[in-house]
Structures are given as C-alpha cells and as structure tokens.
DRENTI-140396 format. One record per residue (C-alpha): residue number from 1; x, y, z. Coordinates in pm, 1 decimal. Each point is the difference from the previous one (the first is absolute). Example, Ala and Ser with C-alpha at 12.3 -4.5 7.8 and 13.67 -1.06 7.14 Angstrom:
<sites>
SITE    i        c1        c2        c3
SITE    1    1230.0    -450.0     780.0
SITE    2     137.0     344.0     -66.0
</sites>
This chain:
<sites>
SITE    i        c1        c2        c3
SITE    1    3600.1    9848.2   12950.1
SITE    2    -146.2      72.4     376.4
SITE    3     109.0    -206.0     249.3
SITE    4    -354.5    -198.6     161.5
SITE    5     165.3    -199.3     207.5
SITE    6    -154.3     160.6     340.2
SITE    7    -334.8      -5.4    -161.3
SITE    8      25.1    -389.6     -63.5
SITE    9     127.6     -79.4     313.6
SITE   10    -296.7     240.3     148.0
SITE   11    -233.8    -219.9    -223.3
SITE   12     110.3    -343.6     158.1
SITE   13     -40.9     125.0     364.3
SITE   14    -370.8     110.5     -88.1
SITE   15     -39.1    -357.7    -181.6
SITE   16     115.4    -114.0     297.4
SITE   17    -216.6     139.7     232.4
SITE   18    -314.2     -53.2    -238.6
SITE   19     129.7    -380.5     -13.0
SITE   20     -13.0      -6.6     373.4
SITE   21    -378.9     143.5       1.7
SITE   22    -190.8    -188.1    -275.8
SITE   23     168.0    -325.5     115.4
SITE   24    -109.3      29.0     329.8
SITE   25    -349.5      31.8    -113.0
SITE   26      15.6    -279.6    -311.2
SITE   27    -228.1    -311.6      38.6
SITE   28    -150.5     183.2     304.0
SITE   29    -328.0    -118.7      95.4
SITE   30    -139.0     328.3     123.3
SITE   31     168.7     203.0    -282.9
SITE   32    -265.7     281.8    -112.6
SITE   33     -57.2      54.1    -364.4
SITE   34    -196.3     266.1    -157.0
SITE   35    -110.6      66.3    -381.5
SITE   36     108.2     354.3    -124.4
SITE   37    -235.9     213.2    -262.3
SITE   38     187.0    -174.8    -287.6
SITE   39    -116.1    -338.4     159.6
SITE   40     318.1    -140.7      64.8
SITE   41     124.7     -91.5     356.5
SITE   42     201.7     167.1     277.2
SITE   43     112.4    -170.4     302.3
SITE   44     107.4     207.1     331.2
SITE   45     342.8    -151.1     -84.7
SITE   46      -8.0     196.6    -362.3
SITE   47     -56.1     278.3     263.5
SITE   48     231.8     -34.0     241.4
SITE   49     271.7     -69.8    -233.5
SITE   50     -36.7     304.3    -213.0
SITE   51     -68.5     210.6     359.0
SITE   52     326.6    -157.5      87.2
SITE   53     214.6     108.8    -307.8
SITE   54    -166.9     337.2     -15.7
SITE   55      95.6      87.6     389.3
SITE   56     369.4     -69.4     -86.8
SITE   57       5.9     135.2    -353.4
SITE   58    -107.7     305.0     182.0
SITE   59     301.8     -25.2     262.1
SITE   60     249.7     -95.0    -211.8
SITE   61     -58.7     219.5    -352.0
SITE   62    -290.7     291.8     139.4
SITE   63     102.1     168.0    -336.2
SITE   64    -150.6    -318.1    -226.4
SITE   65    -334.3     -41.3    -104.0
SITE   66    -173.9    -319.4      44.9
SITE   67    -278.6    -192.3    -194.6
SITE   68    -167.9    -302.1     124.5
SITE   69    -254.5    -250.2    -122.1
SITE   70    -237.2      55.0     333.1
SITE   71      56.5     383.3     100.2
SITE   72     101.4     182.9    -299.3
SITE   73     243.8     274.0     -66.9
SITE   74     161.7     201.6     233.9
SITE   75     246.2     294.6     -22.5
SITE   76     171.6     108.1    -306.4
SITE   77     341.1      86.6    -192.3
SITE   78     243.1    -214.3    -278.8
SITE   79      29.0    -322.6     225.0
SITE   80    -288.6    -200.1     123.1
SITE   81     -35.5    -322.6     159.1
SITE   82    -230.7    -268.9    -181.4
SITE   83    -152.5    -266.2     251.9
SITE   84    -204.7    -294.8     -46.6
SITE   85     -42.6    -117.0     323.2
SITE   86    -141.4    -376.6     -75.0
SITE   87       1.1     -39.5    -393.9
SITE   88    -217.8    -333.5     -23.7
SITE   89    -219.8      75.6     264.5
SITE   90    -249.9    -271.8     -96.7
SITE   91     279.8    -262.7      75.0
SITE   92     112.1     118.7     292.5
SITE   93    -392.5      -4.2     150.7
SITE   94      -5.0    -373.7    -105.6
SITE   95     333.6    -100.4     136.3
SITE   96     176.0     -40.0    -354.0
SITE   97     367.7     109.4      48.1
SITE   98      19.9     206.8    -336.8
SITE   99     -10.8     352.4     138.2
SITE  100     265.3     285.1      26.8
SITE  101      23.9     347.6     131.6
SITE  102     132.6     234.9    -263.7
SITE  103     192.3     325.9      54.9
SITE  104     161.1     242.9    -253.3
SITE  105     138.6     296.2      29.9
SITE  106     -86.3     204.0    -334.3
SITE  107     174.5     327.5    -139.5
SITE  108    -112.5     257.7    -210.9
SITE  109     138.4      71.4    -339.0
SITE  110     -63.4      -8.1    -375.6
SITE  111    -309.5    -202.7     -60.1
SITE  112    -144.1      44.3     326.2
SITE  113     114.4    -223.4     353.7
SITE  114     172.4    -298.8    -134.3
SITE  115     169.8    -275.4     367.8
SITE  116     340.7       8.5      65.4
SITE  117     -48.0    -222.3     291.8
SITE  118    -197.1    -301.1      10.9
SITE  119     -31.9    -303.9     295.0
SITE  120    -281.0    -274.5     -58.7
SITE  121     -24.2    -187.6     355.4
SITE  122    -160.1    -303.4      -3.0
SITE  123      29.6    -173.6     332.2
SITE  124    -196.0    -292.0       5.2
SITE  125     204.6     -88.1    -268.9
SITE  126     276.3      32.2     152.5
SITE  127     149.4     226.9    -278.2
SITE  128      94.8     390.1     -93.2
SITE  129     122.6     178.9    -301.7
SITE  130     126.5     346.3     -32.3
SITE  131     137.5     242.0    -261.9
SITE  132     137.2     348.8     -18.4
SITE  133      51.3     198.4    -315.2
SITE  134     309.1     -74.1    -165.8
SITE  135     118.6    -256.1     275.6
SITE  136    -148.3    -336.7    -109.3
SITE  137    -255.6    -172.4     108.3
SITE  138      18.9    -289.2     305.9
SITE  139    -225.9    -265.4     166.2
SITE  140     158.3     -93.2     390.2
SITE  141     -47.3     -32.4     326.2
SITE  142     147.2     349.9      93.3
SITE  143     246.7     260.8    -216.0
SITE  144     303.2    -177.5     140.0
SITE  145    -108.3    -376.5    -105.4
SITE  146    -159.5      82.0    -345.1
SITE  147      23.0    -167.4    -376.8
SITE  148     -18.0     236.5    -301.8
SITE  149    -334.8     -35.9    -227.4
SITE  150      63.8     -88.1    -418.1
SITE  151    -316.6     -24.2    -212.8
SITE  152       8.5    -311.3    -269.7
SITE  153     120.7      -8.9    -264.5
SITE  154    -310.8    -155.9    -196.4
SITE  155      -3.1     106.1    -343.0
SITE  156    -299.4    -180.9    -163.9
SITE  157    -373.5      26.7     136.7
SITE  158     -29.9    -380.6     -67.5
SITE  159     275.3     -25.2     299.8
SITE  160    -132.8     196.5     228.7
SITE  161    -195.7      -9.8     332.7
SITE  162    -294.7     248.5      27.5
SITE  163    -168.8     110.4     334.9
SITE  164    -354.0     177.3      11.4
SITE  165    -207.9      60.6     325.5
SITE  166    -363.9     -91.3    -128.5
SITE  167    -169.2     -26.4    -315.2
SITE  168    -341.9     191.5     104.2
SITE  169     225.0     403.9     -56.1
SITE  170      87.6    -119.5    -308.1
SITE  171    -349.5     -87.2    -100.9
SITE  172    -181.7     312.4     162.1
SITE  173     278.3     220.1    -202.9
SITE  174     -15.6    -159.8    -360.0
SITE  175     339.4    -130.5      -0.2
SITE  176    -112.7    -352.0      75.4
SITE  177      26.1    -161.8    -344.6
SITE  178     382.9     130.0     -26.9
SITE  179      87.8     -89.3     330.6
SITE  180    -119.3    -354.4    -127.1
SITE  181     207.2     -12.8    -262.8
SITE  182     278.6      80.5     162.9
SITE  183     -50.2    -294.2     234.2
SITE  184     -18.8    -177.9    -311.7
SITE  185     327.0      96.9    -123.6
SITE  186     236.6     -42.3     328.1
SITE  187     127.6    -301.2     145.7
SITE  188    -138.6      45.4     305.0
SITE  189    -280.2     156.0     260.4
SITE  190    -108.7      57.9     330.3
SITE  191    -188.3     223.2     197.1
SITE  192     217.9      88.5     293.0
SITE  193     -97.3     420.3       1.9
SITE  194      58.6     274.3     230.5
SITE  195     345.0     102.0      75.9
SITE  196     157.2    -351.1     -67.9
SITE  197      24.9     -38.0    -392.1
SITE  198     155.1     340.7     -65.5
SITE  199     306.1    -119.2     293.7
SITE  200      46.1    -342.1    -183.2
SITE  201      47.5     187.9    -341.0
SITE  202     230.6     180.8     185.2
SITE  203     199.3    -294.0     116.8
SITE  204     -24.0    -156.8    -314.0
SITE  205    -246.6    -282.5      63.7
SITE  206    -274.8     154.0    -231.2
SITE  207     -17.3     163.8    -290.9
SITE  208    -248.1     225.8      10.5
SITE  209    -314.9      90.5     134.5
SITE  210    -319.7     246.9      18.9
SITE  211    -293.9     149.1     167.4
SITE  212    -303.5     193.3    -167.6
SITE  213     -32.3     221.8     320.3
SITE  214     209.5     165.6     250.6
SITE  215      93.0     273.3     263.6
SITE  216     295.8     208.8      10.1
SITE  217      79.1    -194.9     313.6
SITE  218      26.3    -333.9    -122.5
SITE  219     232.0      70.2    -298.3
SITE  220     267.1     256.0     157.6
SITE  221     194.3    -240.1     197.0
SITE  222      -1.8    -310.5    -253.4
SITE  223      44.8     268.2    -268.0
SITE  224     351.3      93.8     142.3
SITE  225     106.1    -303.2      29.4
SITE  226     -56.9    -192.2    -334.0
SITE  227     127.4     296.9    -166.3
SITE  228     337.7     -11.4     224.6
SITE  229      35.4    -433.0     -58.3
SITE  230      17.4     132.1    -375.9
SITE  231    -382.3     -74.9    -104.6
SITE  232    -297.0     238.9    -126.0
SITE  233    -311.8     153.8     182.1
SITE  234    -229.5     171.9    -159.7
SITE  235    -346.2      69.6     -31.7
SITE  236    -224.5    -185.9    -268.8
SITE  237       9.9     326.2    -195.3
SITE  238     383.7     -49.5      -4.3
SITE  239      43.8     302.8     220.7
SITE  240     352.7     -98.9     240.6
SITE  241     -85.2      24.4     340.8
SITE  242    -277.9     -70.1     271.1
SITE  243    -288.0     287.5    -106.3
SITE  244    -204.3    -180.4    -255.2
SITE  245    -224.6    -118.0     221.9
SITE  246     121.6    -391.8    -129.4
SITE  247     295.5    -193.6     -88.3
SITE  248     238.4    -194.1    -217.0
SITE  249     326.2    -141.9     146.4
SITE  250     263.5    -222.8    -188.5
SITE  251     345.3     -77.3     -40.0
SITE  252       5.7     280.2    -277.0
SITE  253      40.3    -232.7    -299.5
SITE  254    -343.9    -111.4     -13.0
SITE  255    -174.8     344.8      90.1
SITE  256     -88.3     125.6    -319.9
SITE  257    -146.1    -364.4     -49.1
SITE  258    -199.2      37.4     305.7
SITE  259    -149.6     305.1     -60.0
SITE  260    -102.5     -76.8    -344.9
SITE  261    -219.3    -283.8     119.6
SITE  262    -160.0     188.6     293.8
SITE  263    -118.0     278.1    -264.7
SITE  264    -154.6    -183.2    -233.0
SITE  265    -318.1     142.2    -131.9
</sites>
C-alpha cells in the first residue's frame, strides 16, 4: 500500500499557513465580502488562503494538479490537490466559529479520482482532523499529538443522532418528506451544517448526517476522514466517494436506512 505520510505532513503545513491567514481576518471589522455568481459569499480571507495554499503546493508539488473553490483547476496528472479555503464562509463573515479549511489529495484510480489524504482544520474551534488511506483517521493538535477516531456502534435508527445543514435544500429537491420522516425516526437531530457533522460522525459523537447539494471541495477531505474512521461516505445515490454532488455519511451500520429515508418518492 502506498505511503502518504509525506503528503499528509505537507497538508498539515498547508493547513497551518491557512489557519494563520484566516484567523488574522476573522471578526475583522473591515473584512471585504463579495457575492459570487452563484449568490454565495466569498471573503478576502477565502481568496488569500487559497492563494497561499496554491503557492506552497506549486513549490512543494509542482507536478500535481490543484483544484480550488475560488480559482478552479490548474494542472493535469494522476494526483490532484482539492482545496476549500473556508468551508462555512457564511459563518466566517458573521463571526460564527464553525468554519474550516479543507485540504485533500486525490489520486486517479478505478472509478475516477479518490481521496487518499484529507485534513480538516477549524482553528476558531481549536480543532483539526485528518486521515490518510490505510492509515486511519485522527484528531489533535499535530501529527505527534493525536487521538485515533472511530465511528459509533449505534445500530438502531431510534437511538441515532442525525445532523443536517438546512431544510430548504431538501425541499427544493423534492426530498423534504423523506427527510422529515427521518427526523421523526431518530433519537435526536441538530442543524450543525458544513464540515462539522462529518467530523462528529468520524469521532462517534454523531451517527448519521447528510446534505442535498455539495461540491467536490466540500466533500473530498471529509470523505477520507469518515472512511478511515470506519464509517461510510456516499452520495444519496449510494455511490461511494465524494463525486455525487451530495452526501450521506454514517457509522456504516445505519447507512442503508439513511439512504432509504432520503430517497423516498
């Protein structure tokens, strides 16, 4: 099996640099925020963090391609870094500390590119999670100070905690009835949103989560963390990995039931 230790160490270095840049502008009174064509916000911190990551990657891994939310794809080849400089920009610009930089390395293989390294760094929460293919998933302050992650063993939906981002996305895609039935079937629901539910599934404090519309950069890093923690990460179509345009994550034991509810006609 390939050893991704050097790539994982680099991803941590990139996350350290991004954390410094994003925290420097977090809650700044003069933070500049624009609206993108898809009507989502982008701050100067989003752009600065991605530019910083791209610059460091071009120096450290010049042969690798880079795909980022703000500046698109650059380069070709079997290895591709996928970056979301700030996942949770709406939280960031309002001063809510639930946002993170997502960094993933994907490699070409059967079924297309799949994540082999992922780092999710949430500096305002003082948290970081990471994983590499075949090496497990961890949380902690650094590679040398970490705790291994394991998903929960909850096997009954009536005992499960379920997290989601919002109701409107499910309604817009005609999936609201199944979503509401799921909320009635589980023990507890919370609307954490963005990267955080996937990390809580990985560490066993949540059992299932799902979102109806996402981009690759939202999912690549969380997918490998959930998978290496022993969980399951698919699209709502049941296809494993981060390519379906939406996501369902679980401890594995509840995944079929999760998908059944969310795919109700």
